Each structure stands twice: as C-alpha cells, then as structure tokens.
Phi, psi and omega in degrees: 000319181295320180298323179297315182291334179283328181293330183302306177301322182298309182296325180298315179296320179296318178298318180295321177294321179294321176295319179295316178299318179297316179295319180293319176299316179298319179296322181291324178292316179299321180288331181279331185304314179302325182287334174282325185281326187307313180295331178293336183287356171294333184241343183245133179281121184271169169247157182265162177295325174298324176299308184301319180299318180293319179297315182297330182262009173076017177269158186289139173234122173249112186214120176233110185281137178225140174292152183300330177292346178260014175247153174299133180302334183293339184287305177298330176295316180294317179296317178300314181297327185274326192254324190194083187285351176251023180310317187282347187252335179271176182247043180104330180229129174266091187298323180297317178293324177296313181300317180294318179293324179291320178302321182285320184271335183081000181199135184293329181293330181258004181291133180244151173082009182251356183282126173281171177298322179298316177300320180292325173296317177303314180295313186288332179278322194232346188240210184224167180285167177099164182250125176200156181295321185295315180295321180292324178296325177285322187293318188298306181294328176297321180292321177296322178293317179300317182292330179287326191258344181238145174295153177307314182298323179291322178299315176298318180300317178299313182298317180296336183265347181242347178302141177280125190231024176185163185280350185248034177082026179278118178237134181091160187295321182297312179294320177298318180292324179288322180293318186278321192233354179070029182214164180287156175299337180291335189253013180289140170280164178302326180287320177294322176301317182291326175296320178293319179298326185288338180263356184307319183298330182208076181292349179279332180256335180256151187226119180284333180287320179235071186290139174282184180299316183296316181295317180297321175297313179296319180299324179295318177296316182288328178296318179292321182292322181297321180296318181279341181273354184302325181286340180254013181252035183300333182294342180273342179049053180275152170287171181303134179286138178277146177227000000 
C-alpha cells in the first residue's frame, strides 16, 4: 500500500517532465521553421502573415507578385529613401538607428523608426504586428539571417511584393499601383512611386490617389532623395530610372 502511494508523485513528476520536454521541443521547432524557410524564399515567392490572417478570416486579399525588374526603378529607390536609406550598407540591422531610437524611447520594444527593410520582411513573413520586446528579440536575429542567406535585391523584391499598400487588402506594389493609379507598377512615374512610398507606414489612413498635405510633402522629399540615392543603391542592380 505504501509503495502505491509513493509511485503516484513519481509518475506525476515524470509526466510533468515529459510534457515540459514536449512543449520545449515544439517551441524549438516553431523557432527553427523561419530559419529553414528563409533561404527557400530566394526562389519561392512567399506570402505574409497579414495576408494569411486576412485569408483565414474571410477578408479580401489582392496580391499580384512581380519581379523587381518589372517595376519602375523609381519605386524601390523611393522605398529605400523612405524606409531604409542605408539598406545597401548594413547587414539586416542598423544598430546605430536602433541605439538612437532606444535612447529616445527608453525601451527597445517601443522604439520607433529603427526597423530596416530586412527587419520588416522578417516581421511580415514570420512574426506579428505590434511593438514588444519579445517580437523585437525574435526579429533581430531573423533579419541578420535573412540578410546572410538572401541577396539584397531579393530582400527588396520580397518587401515590395508583401508590403500592405491599401485599405482593402492590397498587398504588394502591383496591387498598390493599380488601386492608387489604375496602372501597373512598371509604369509608375517617379512622383507616383514617391506617393506610394509615403503611404507605406499606414496605408489604411493615407491615400496615394488622393494625398493629403502631409503625404504630398513626404512624397516630394522621397522623390528628391530617390533621385540622389540612385548612385548608392548598387545592391539593387536597377536599370536606369526614367524621368
């Protein structure tokens, strides 16, 4: 009788350990999956977690993937000027920008304006929206890995194809250009490209078709920056920009 009462706690402890090991293994697999998938995206066009979320909840998704060579060169240049002007020189994470943003915000989870295009690719492909220390801690090594395993041109191409560019589920430059201007991303003018870049932080509130004063002001800045940035964007290997 005594042996039976002693075995109960032993079995309970063993069951708890097995459960804990199983949970840790499942967590390790979940954390590993993005690192296995990222190199495949050199050849496979991915979808983003916001796209998947809309599909799963029955909301509309408009997404037409296009190679970067089939877009107006002014678009990636405008996005580079607006989102990450040191894209070609850093290795996925701009540590100086992060340090400056943390000093301003007091916390890495609340730091704004420090995310590179590569970090945004990592977030949109594998993580979730919102600001938190946990998400940022997962995002930073993922961005470094993506930069290591994918060419810069491909990273920009993925970003241009998965960025949310409209309030009705428009994802990617092609859908954004058609929604805003009724034309392909290949036919965008430098000013139209700059308008699309100006609405990227919040395409639900900003409108490239009917831009407000703030969007027009930003577009003017980004258009000028894109023109001057053409010489430092060699990692994108763009054809000559039309003017």
